C-alpha positions, 0 to 999 in steps of 0.5 A: 728851055732844054731838057739838059738845063734841069739837070743838077749834079748828084753824088754817090759812093761805090762799094769801094769808097770813090765819090761819083758825080752823076746827072739824072733827068729823071722821069718815067720813061726807060733808062738811059745810062750816058757814058762820056769820053776820055777828057770828056764828063756826064754834063756834055752828054745831056745833048742827048735828051731833047732828041730822045724826048721824055719817053727816055730817062737820060742818067750821065756819069761823070766817070772816075777822074772826070768831072766832079769825079773823085781821083782814085789810084786806079784807072783799068778797065775793072774800075770804069766797069765796076762804077757804072755797075755801081751807079745802076745799082745805086739808083735801082734801074737796071737793066738800062740801054748804055749810050758809051763814046770812045772810053764809054763806049768800050765800059759800055759793051764790058758791063753788057758782057759781065753783067748782063742784068744790068744792060738792056741794050748797047750804042759804042760810039766810036770805040772797036772791039780791038784798039792799038792805036798810039794813045798820043796824048803828048801835046795835052799832058804838056799842057799848064794846069792854068790858062789866064783866059778862056781864049788862051785854052782855046788857043792851046787847043788848037791842035785837036778837031773839037777843042769843045769836048776839052773845055766842057770841062773848064773851070774858072779859079782865082789862078785862072781856067783849068780842066776837071780832068788830071791828064797823066791820069786820063792817059793812064785810064787811055793806056788801058783801053788799049788791047784785043777786046773781042772777047768782051765784045762778042760776048754781049748778048744784047742788041748792039748797035756802033755808031762810027765816025765817018773822018774818025780813024778809031773805028776804020771801016774794015774793023766794023765788017770785022764786028758785024761778022764777029758778032752776028746782029750787031748794027753799024751806023756810019756819021760824017764827022771826026771822033768827037761827032757826038758834039759837031752831029748831036741831032743826028746821033740822037737821032740815030740812037732814038730809032735804035732805041724805039724799036728794041724790046728791053733785053732779059738774061 
């Protein structure tokens, strides 16, 4: 039995009334908040627990518009940052280490910059300090709301590098299979991450590591070098995978995160 099989979904409400779902593996280890990427969910990040071990307590949030969390009207940056802060405060665990993939990665370093007392260390998984790329969600937004079978859903996702990132959020209903996310909402969240976030990235004073995909275009090598230059102390590790290498290279990512956290003393304001 893996550590992740012990996880059951729990809920809390943010100060502005949004109901968010999360999973908490419990234990007395150092708390680690895992934040998934766009179109993902918290449960997809639980595999990290098997590599972090009992010395760490993994908590995985379903960010707004994803998983079993509410679908509010706002998908801007402030809402995502406030949600993550609200969970840390709800659990009374701060400061926590944060491991964030893509959409979760920008939330991780923005929370570290703006609420320094809540964050002890940051691992940004394949997200830059400045993002200008086209969103490119046309095919996802054009998908039907339901599929007659899982096979039909997988066939429709054949254009993606890693369909499992999306099928983590698949559920079966009498009408067929559907995704927990709504494409127009996730698209809005992705539009909101486009821009220059250097001020937040460089303001994060905690130990910070960027883990980039060697076959991903999201954090080019030159940009990674700029992250190191403009924020001294930034560590960059490359794992040979596409953007969703947290699935395909889970053991390598888990070992990288564990090594970083093991030698990182909890940072204090």
